[in-house]
C-alpha positions as CSV (number, residue, x, y, z in Angstrom):
1,S,38.0,-79.3,-99.1
2,R,36.6,-76.5,-96.6
3,E,35.6,-77.2,-93.2
4,T,32.3,-78.5,-93.1
5,S,29.6,-80.4,-90.6
6,F,29.8,-83.8,-92.2
7,P,32.2,-86.1,-90.0
8,Q,34.8,-87.4,-92.4
9,W,33.6,-90.6,-93.7
10,E,30.2,-88.6,-94.3
11,K,32.5,-87.2,-97.2
12,G,32.6,-90.5,-99.0
13,L,28.9,-90.3,-99.4
14,K,28.8,-86.7,-100.5
15,W,30.9,-87.5,-103.4
16,I,29.1,-90.5,-104.3
17,H,26.1,-87.9,-104.1
18,G,27.4,-84.9,-106.2
19,S,28.6,-87.9,-108.7
20,K,27.5,-88.6,-112.4
21,G,24.6,-90.7,-111.6
22,G,24.3,-90.8,-108.0
23,Y,23.3,-93.4,-106.6
24,H,22.6,-95.2,-109.1
25,S,26.3,-94.8,-110.4
26,L,26.8,-97.6,-107.4
27,S,24.9,-100.4,-109.2
28,D,28.5,-102.4,-109.3
29,V,29.2,-101.6,-106.0
30,D,29.2,-104.1,-103.0
31,V,31.4,-102.1,-100.4
32,I,31.6,-98.6,-99.6
33,T,34.7,-97.7,-96.9
34,Q,37.9,-96.1,-95.7
35,R,41.4,-97.0,-96.6
36,G,41.9,-97.1,-93.2
37,V,39.6,-99.3,-91.8
38,L,40.8,-101.7,-94.8
39,K,44.7,-101.3,-93.8
40,D,43.6,-102.3,-90.4
41,I,41.9,-105.4,-91.5
42,G,44.2,-106.9,-93.8
43,Y,47.0,-106.0,-91.4
44,T,45.7,-108.4,-88.3
45,N,47.0,-111.6,-88.5
46,H,51.1,-109.9,-89.6
47,N,50.3,-107.1,-86.9
48,Y,53.6,-107.8,-84.3
49,Y,52.1,-105.9,-81.4
50,K,48.4,-107.9,-82.0
51,N,47.0,-103.9,-81.9
52,P,43.3,-103.9,-81.5
53,W,40.9,-102.4,-84.3
54,K,37.2,-101.6,-83.6
55,F,34.6,-100.1,-86.6
56,Q,31.3,-99.8,-87.2
57,A,29.0,-101.3,-90.1
58,C,25.7,-101.6,-91.5
59,K,23.8,-103.5,-94.5
60,F,21.0,-101.5,-96.4
61,K,19.8,-102.0,-100.2
62,G,22.4,-104.4,-100.9
63,K,25.3,-102.2,-99.8
64,M,27.8,-102.5,-97.0
65,Y,29.0,-99.6,-95.2
66,I,32.3,-99.8,-93.2
67,K,33.6,-96.7,-91.3
68,K,35.8,-95.7,-88.3
69,F,34.6,-94.1,-84.8
70,D,34.4,-90.8,-85.2
71,E,38.0,-89.4,-83.6
72,E,36.8,-88.3,-80.4
73,E,35.5,-91.6,-79.6
74,Q,39.1,-93.6,-80.0
75,N,40.7,-94.5,-77.0
76,W,44.6,-93.2,-78.5
77,D,47.1,-94.0,-75.7
78,A,49.9,-91.3,-74.7
79,W,52.0,-93.4,-77.4
80,C,49.5,-93.5,-80.4
81,L,49.1,-89.4,-79.6
82,K,52.8,-89.0,-79.9
83,N,53.3,-90.4,-82.9
84,S,50.1,-88.6,-84.7
85,Y,52.2,-85.6,-84.0
86,W,55.4,-86.5,-84.6
87,G,53.3,-87.3,-88.3
88,K,51.5,-84.8,-88.4
89,K,54.2,-82.0,-87.9
90,F,56.5,-83.7,-90.3
91,E,53.9,-83.4,-92.8
92,E,53.4,-79.6,-92.0
93,L,57.7,-79.2,-92.6
94,I,58.1,-80.7,-95.8
95,M,54.7,-80.0,-97.6
96,E,53.3,-76.6,-99.3
97,Q,49.9,-76.7,-98.5
98,E,47.4,-75.3,-101.3
99,S,45.7,-72.1,-100.4
100,G,42.2,-72.9,-98.5
101,T,42.3,-76.0,-98.7
102,K,42.3,-79.1,-95.8
103,A,42.7,-82.3,-97.4
104,T,42.6,-84.3,-100.8
105,Y,41.1,-87.7,-101.3
106,N,40.7,-90.0,-104.1
107,M,37.9,-92.1,-104.8
108,L,39.0,-95.9,-105.8
109,K,37.0,-98.6,-107.4
110,G,38.2,-102.0,-107.3
111,K,37.8,-105.3,-106.1
112,I,38.6,-107.0,-102.6
113,G,37.5,-110.7,-102.2
114,N,34.7,-111.5,-104.2
115,R,33.0,-107.9,-103.7
116,N,33.3,-104.6,-105.7
117,C,34.5,-102.2,-103.2
118,L,34.6,-98.1,-103.3
119,L,36.8,-96.7,-100.8
120,S,38.1,-92.9,-100.0
121,A,41.5,-92.4,-99.3
122,E,43.6,-89.3,-98.4
123,V,46.4,-87.9,-100.7
124,D,49.3,-86.9,-98.1
125,A,50.7,-85.4,-101.1
126,V,51.1,-85.1,-104.8
127,T,54.4,-83.9,-106.6
128,I,55.2,-81.8,-109.1
129,E,55.2,-84.5,-111.7
130,G,51.5,-85.9,-110.3
131,K,53.2,-89.0,-108.0
132,H,51.2,-89.4,-104.8
133,M,53.2,-89.7,-102.3
134,E,52.1,-91.6,-98.6
135,V,54.4,-89.2,-95.8
136,K,55.8,-90.9,-92.9
137,T,57.8,-90.7,-89.9
138,C,59.8,-94.1,-88.6
139,F,62.7,-95.0,-86.3
140,A,65.7,-95.9,-88.5
141,N,66.2,-98.9,-87.2
142,K,62.7,-100.0,-87.7
143,L,62.0,-99.3,-90.8
144,T,61.9,-103.0,-92.7
145,S,59.5,-103.7,-89.9
146,K,57.1,-100.8,-90.7
147,I,57.0,-101.0,-94.4
148,P,54.6,-104.1,-94.7
149,L,51.7,-101.8,-93.3
150,A,52.5,-98.9,-95.5
151,W,52.9,-101.0,-98.8
152,L,49.4,-102.3,-97.8
153,Q,48.0,-98.9,-97.0
154,S,49.5,-97.6,-99.9
155,H,48.8,-100.1,-102.3
156,L,45.1,-99.8,-101.3
157,G,45.4,-96.3,-102.2
158,K,47.1,-95.9,-105.4
159,V,50.0,-94.2,-103.8
160,D,53.5,-94.2,-106.2
161,V,56.4,-93.1,-103.6
162,L,57.0,-93.8,-100.0
163,Y,58.7,-90.8,-98.5
164,Y,60.0,-91.8,-94.7
165,G,61.3,-89.1,-92.2
166,L,64.0,-91.3,-90.3
167,K,64.3,-90.5,-86.4
168,D,66.7,-91.3,-84.1
169,K,66.5,-92.3,-80.4
170,Q,65.4,-89.3,-79.2
171,G,63.0,-89.0,-82.2
172,K,64.7,-86.6,-84.1
173,I,64.7,-86.0,-87.8
174,S,68.2,-84.5,-89.0
175,S,68.6,-86.5,-91.7
176,K,67.5,-86.4,-96.0
177,P,64.0,-87.9,-96.1
178,T,64.2,-91.2,-97.8
179,E,62.4,-92.0,-100.7
180,I,60.9,-95.3,-101.5
181,S,59.3,-96.3,-104.9
182,M,56.2,-98.5,-104.5
183,D,57.4,-101.0,-107.4
184,Q,60.4,-101.4,-105.5
185,V,58.9,-102.1,-102.4
186,A,57.4,-105.5,-103.6
187,G,59.7,-108.2,-103.3
188,R,62.6,-106.0,-101.8
189,Y,60.5,-104.9,-98.6
190,V,57.4,-106.9,-98.8
191,K,57.5,-110.7,-100.1
192,A,54.5,-111.7,-102.3
193,Y,53.7,-114.5,-100.2
194,E,53.3,-111.6,-97.5
195,A,51.4,-109.2,-99.9
196,N,48.6,-111.9,-100.9
197,A,48.2,-113.4,-97.3
198,M,47.3,-109.5,-96.0
199,I,45.1,-109.2,-99.5
200,G,43.7,-112.5,-99.3
201,F,42.6,-111.7,-95.9
202,L,40.9,-109.1,-96.0
203,G,39.2,-110.5,-98.7
204,D,37.7,-113.6,-96.6
205,V,36.7,-110.8,-93.7
206,I,35.2,-108.9,-96.1
207,D,33.1,-111.7,-97.5
208,W,32.2,-113.0,-94.3
209,M,30.3,-109.6,-93.1
210,Y,28.8,-109.2,-96.4
211,T,27.2,-112.8,-96.1
212,A,26.8,-112.3,-91.7
213,L,25.2,-108.7,-91.9
214,P,21.4,-108.6,-92.2
215,D,20.2,-105.9,-94.7
216,A,18.5,-103.3,-92.6
217,D,19.8,-99.7,-91.6
218,E,21.1,-100.7,-88.0
219,T,24.6,-100.6,-86.6
220,W,27.0,-103.3,-85.9
221,V,30.3,-103.2,-84.2
222,L,33.2,-105.0,-85.6
223,E,36.0,-106.0,-83.2
224,Y,39.3,-107.2,-83.0
225,K,40.8,-107.2,-79.1
226,K,44.4,-106.8,-78.5
227,G,45.9,-110.5,-78.9
228,A,42.3,-112.7,-79.6
229,R,42.3,-115.1,-82.1
230,Q,38.5,-114.1,-83.7
231,I,36.6,-110.7,-84.6
232,S,33.3,-110.0,-83.6
233,L,30.2,-108.3,-85.1
234,K,28.0,-107.2,-82.7
235,C,24.6,-105.0,-83.0
236,N,23.6,-102.1,-80.7
237,K,20.2,-101.2,-82.6
238,E,21.6,-97.9,-83.6
239,K,20.7,-95.8,-86.9
240,F,24.1,-96.3,-89.2
241,L,23.0,-94.0,-92.2
242,P,22.5,-90.6,-92.0
243,S,19.5,-88.6,-92.6
244,W,20.4,-86.4,-95.6
245,Y,22.2,-89.5,-97.4
246,L,18.6,-91.4,-96.7
247,Q,16.8,-89.2,-98.1
248,F,19.3,-89.1,-101.4
249,I,18.5,-93.0,-101.8
250,E,14.7,-92.7,-101.7
251,G,15.5,-89.8,-104.2
252,T,13.3,-87.0,-102.3
253,K,14.4,-83.8,-102.2
254,E,18.1,-82.5,-100.5
255,D,17.0,-80.9,-97.0
256,D,18.8,-77.3,-96.2
257,L,22.2,-78.9,-94.6
258,V,23.2,-81.0,-97.5
259,R,22.4,-78.0,-100.1
260,Q,24.9,-76.3,-98.1
261,V,27.7,-77.9,-98.2
262,E,30.2,-77.2,-101.0
263,A,31.7,-79.7,-103.1
264,L,34.5,-81.9,-102.0
265,T,38.1,-82.4,-103.9
266,L,37.4,-86.2,-104.9
267,T,38.8,-87.2,-108.2
268,H,36.6,-90.0,-109.7
269,P,36.9,-93.5,-109.1
270,I,40.6,-94.9,-110.6
271,G,42.5,-98.3,-110.0
272,R,42.1,-102.0,-109.4
273,F,42.8,-104.1,-106.5
274,E,44.4,-107.7,-106.6
275,Q,42.2,-110.6,-105.6
276,C,43.6,-113.3,-103.8
277,S,42.8,-115.5,-101.4
278,I,44.2,-117.4,-98.3
279,N,42.8,-119.8,-95.5
280,C,42.8,-117.3,-92.2
281,S,43.9,-118.5,-89.0
282,T,41.6,-116.0,-87.1
283,K,38.1,-117.2,-86.5
284,Y,34.6,-115.0,-87.4
285,V,32.1,-115.1,-84.8
286,V,28.7,-113.0,-84.8
């Protein structure tokens, strides 16, 4: 899709706007979010480093929206920036970019916990055979410990193949990349109880949030602090939904900004997620 003035998360809303049936096609959807949000939440109890995360949320007219903070608002340290650079550079070197395309996303619909979710998931690459690939870099001696997170991310995004560039101690990739089919990951790299625990924990958090949030156009901050034993949910009273989307929901005429935005390269909802449950060790507080 071409660059627009829309923040990344709003592109999912733009897909809703342009889909057949519009807002009414979401009659069976409870949660609208991004894959990266669900990945970080689901991995909380399995993250060895107990890395913090923070998202923004809102429930309006029975639908809950959860999004990442804008990229410029994220406080990334030097290590995160370096890893991000390595990953993006590796993608540029191994993939052939389609002319005029910035990024491609899938819109996926499935059940998580007791809620029907619609999420946007970026597609790193598509093979000639049509398989979706998740492209990553990883230190060779860390592959086994990194795959559970990659599995969760790829499971939520309906990815077919993990494609790893394995780095040596100096961070260089000198060997042929490793391909791992998602069919091989379950059971070999990720045990069934690990998979169920991650998806189950994610479902519990989503169910808790949906029940806890009031139905109003106001921003709530969902946060897990490094090493904490609880997830907090606090209101900052700011408006959450963009004005053009509110106009769209109310069925009023689109403003000029919306009309200027071109259709995005997003596919129709596909796929289903597993529904699992588990007792969570993390407390939730409002």
